[in-house]
Structure formats: structure tokens, C-alpha cells
C-alpha positions in Angstrom: -59.2 15.0 57.2 -60.4 15.8 60.7 -61.8 13.3 63.1 -65.3 14.6 62.7 -65.0 14.4 58.9 -63.8 10.8 59.1 -66.5 9.8 61.5 -69.2 11.4 59.3 -68.0 9.0 56.5 -67.4 5.8 58.5 -70.2 5.9 61.2 -73.1 5.5 58.7 -71.4 2.3 57.4 -72.1 0.7 60.8 -75.1 2.6 62.2 -77.2 2.9 59.0 -75.9 0.3 56.6 -74.8 -2.8 58.6 -77.3 -2.1 61.5 -80.9 -2.8 60.6 -82.9 0.4 61.1 -86.2 2.1 60.0 -84.7 5.5 59.0 -83.1 4.4 55.8 -82.0 1.3 53.7 -78.6 -0.3 53.6 -78.6 0.2 49.8 -79.2 4.0 50.0 -76.5 4.5 52.6 -73.9 2.3 50.8 -74.6 3.9 47.4 -73.7 7.2 49.0 -70.6 6.4 51.1 -68.9 3.8 49.0 -66.8 4.9 46.0 -67.8 3.4 42.6 -64.4 1.5 42.6 -64.9 0.2 46.1 -63.4 -3.1 47.2 -64.2 -5.2 50.3 -61.2 -7.5 50.9 -60.6 -10.4 53.2 -58.8 -13.8 53.1 -61.5 -15.2 50.8 -61.0 -12.6 48.1 -62.7 -9.3 47.3 -66.1 -7.9 46.6 -67.1 -4.9 44.5 -69.6 -2.3 45.6 -72.6 -3.9 43.9 -71.8 -7.3 45.5 -71.4 -5.9 49.0 -74.7 -3.9 48.7 -76.5 -7.0 47.7 -75.0 -9.0 50.5 -75.8 -6.5 53.2 -79.4 -6.2 51.9 -79.6 -10.0 52.3 -78.3 -9.8 55.8 -81.1 -7.3 56.7 -83.7 -9.9 55.6 -82.0 -12.8 57.2 -81.0 -11.1 60.5 -83.8 -8.5 61.1 -82.2 -7.5 64.5 -78.7 -7.1 63.2 -76.6 -4.5 65.1 -73.0 -3.6 64.2 -71.7 -1.4 67.1 -68.3 0.3 66.8 -66.2 0.0 70.0 -63.0 1.7 68.9 -62.1 4.0 66.0 -58.5 4.8 65.3 -57.6 7.3 62.6 -54.3 7.0 60.8 -51.8 9.8 60.7 -52.9 11.0 57.2 -56.6 10.7 58.0 -57.2 8.4 55.1 -57.1 5.1 56.9 -59.5 4.3 59.8 -59.4 1.1 61.9 -62.7 0.2 63.5 -63.2 -2.6 66.1 -66.8 -3.5 66.4 -69.2 -6.0 67.8 -71.9 -7.5 65.6 -75.0 -9.2 67.1 -78.2 -10.7 65.8 -80.4 -13.8 65.6 -80.6 -15.2 62.0 -83.9 -16.6 60.8 -83.6 -18.9 57.7 -80.6 -20.5 56.0 -77.5 -18.9 57.4 -74.0 -20.2 56.6 -75.5 -23.7 55.9 -77.7 -23.8 59.0 -81.5 -23.6 59.1 -82.2 -21.2 62.0 -85.5 -20.0 63.5 -84.3 -16.7 65.0 -84.1 -18.0 68.6 -80.3 -18.3 68.8 -78.2 -15.1 68.8 -74.6 -14.6 67.9 -72.1 -12.0 69.1 -68.8 -11.6 67.2 -65.9 -9.3 67.1 -64.9 -7.6 63.8 -62.0 -5.4 62.7 -62.1 -3.2 59.6 -59.4 -1.0 58.0 -61.2 1.6 55.9 -59.4 3.6 53.2 -61.0 6.9 52.4 -60.6 9.1 49.4 -62.6 12.1 48.2 -65.1 11.7 51.0 -65.9 8.1 50.3 -64.7 4.6 51.4 -62.7 3.2 48.5 -61.5 0.0 50.2 -62.0 -2.0 53.4 -59.9 -4.9 54.7 -62.0 -6.8 57.2 -61.9 -9.7 59.7 -65.0 -11.1 61.2 -65.0 -13.9 63.9 -67.6 -16.1 62.3 -66.1 -19.2 63.8 -67.3 -18.0 67.2 -70.6 -17.0 65.7 -71.2 -20.4 64.2 -70.4 -22.1 67.6 -72.9 -19.9 69.3 -75.6 -20.6 66.7 -75.0 -24.3 66.8 -75.4 -24.0 70.6 
């Protein structure tokens, strides 16, 4: 896959699904770019496509100013793996990770994702998100 083809698949994950916007919905974007057999994997376990879609939709409601901005994108030799370093920011309002928040405290965290692409869709993502730092910021 070319760099442009890879970016056309991965960029919407951040700019249209994880980042709250008025042009689309996270569900519409994720339904299109994630394979039916999709898995989101981290040290806590894995989530399927439906679970991730539901979680991201919840984030949109809880963090109405959520922005997930890619900083670096590295494409593997075969073009089927893509590493994205990003920065996520937002100000949660409501119950977020066990804290009741009023939207006045922001967080800014680093994230790293390794996306695996097949047949023009994301089939798997391994991810790390620095929520320990985010929680410290929100507890302020």
C-alpha cells in the first residue's frame, strides 16, 4: 500500500472518529474503516468492533471537545502496519474514570497505536494511552 492509501484509511480514525466533529458521527466512520473481525488490544484485554464503537460514542458525549491529533505516522515495510503517535486532549463533563467532573479541567495525554490493515480496513490495533497522566491532570 502507498503512504496515501494508508493515510486515507488511518487518518479518519483520529480526525473523524476519535475527534468530536460536526461533519459525521464516530459510529459512521468506524463502521466503514474497521473490519468486521476488528480487535482493539491493550494490557487490559481486547475489544471487538461493536464494543469500541459504543465506547467512542460514549466519549463523544462525555468529552464534547475531545481532539485526538496524530503527531507521527510510521508505515511498516509491507504497508500493512502503521504506528501512530498522537496527543489526545479534552475536558470531561460527568463521571469519567470514577471522577465526577464539570468540564472545567482538561487533560492532555500521549498515545501510541499500531494499526494492522488488510483489504482497506483496520483489522487490529494495539494501543497505549497515558491515562495515569490524564487522571493526575484531572484531579489537579
